N, C-alpha and C positions, 0 to 999 in steps of 0.2 A: 458197913463191907463185912468186916470183920468177920462179925457174928450170921452172918448170911453165908458166907462162904464154911464156916466149920459147922453151920447145919447143911449142905450138904456134902463136907468130909465124913462127918460121922452120922449120916443113914446110912440105911443098908437098902432101900429103893427111893430113888428121885421119880415124883413126877412135875413137870415144868411146862410152860409153856414162856420161857425164855429163852431166845439165842443163849445168852450168857450164863442160865441155869442149866443148859444141856452140856455144852461147852465144858461148864466146869465141873459138872457129871460123869463127862465123859476122863476129864482130867486124871480123877477121883476112881475112875474105873468101878464104879456104881449101876447098879440095875436101874436104869433110866427110861421112861416113857414119854415122850415129850408130845404137843395135843400146837397144833398150828392155829394161831387168830391173826397175828400180824407178823407178814416179812415172811407170808408163809413160802414163796418161792426159797429165800434164802434158808430156812431150816428144810425143807427136803428136798433142795439139791444138799446141803452136808450131810444129810441123813443116805441120799445115795450114792456119793461119794465118800461114805465110811463104812458101809452095810450096813446100815440099823434104821431101813426104812420100817421095818418092822416091829421099830418100837413107835412108828407114831397112832396115836389114838384117835380115829375120826368117826367114831360112832360106838360102839359094845366094845368095855375093852375084854382084850385076851391077853393072856397074862404070858412070855414068850420066855423061848428058852434064854441062858443069861449070854452074855455078848460076847461073842470070839476077841478078849484085848489085848494078844497078838495081833491081830489081822487089821483090829482098829487102829491102833498105833501106831502100824507100817502104814497104813493109809496116811494120816492124820501128819504123819514125819517129809510123804511125799508129794502131798498136797503143800504144805509149808516151808518145803527148802524149792518147790519150783519156781520157777521165773512165768510170769502172763504167759510170753508166746510160747514156751515149751508146757506150760499143764495142759493143755488142751489131745494130749499123748496119751494124759493120764486118768483121761475121764472117764476109761469104761469100769 
C-alpha cells in the first residue's frame, strides 16, 4: 500500500480506473484522469460533485486544463463535513 501511494504522490499525471486511485490523486493534487469500469455511478457522482467530470476518459483521450484544486478542495471539505440530510442542499 505504501508503495502504491508513493507512486501516486510522485507522479506528474495519474490515469486510474480505481475510486481510491482517484481519491489519492486528488489528495496529492495530481493531474488526474479516470476511467469508469466498475462503480460507475460512484465515480461519476464524485466527479460531478467536485467539478472534475471533464477528467473522465470515455473514448478518445483529450488533455484537459489543470484542475482548480482550490475549488476541488473546498468542495471536498464541504461534502466531507455535511450530514446526510444536509447534503442535498450542496448537490449543485
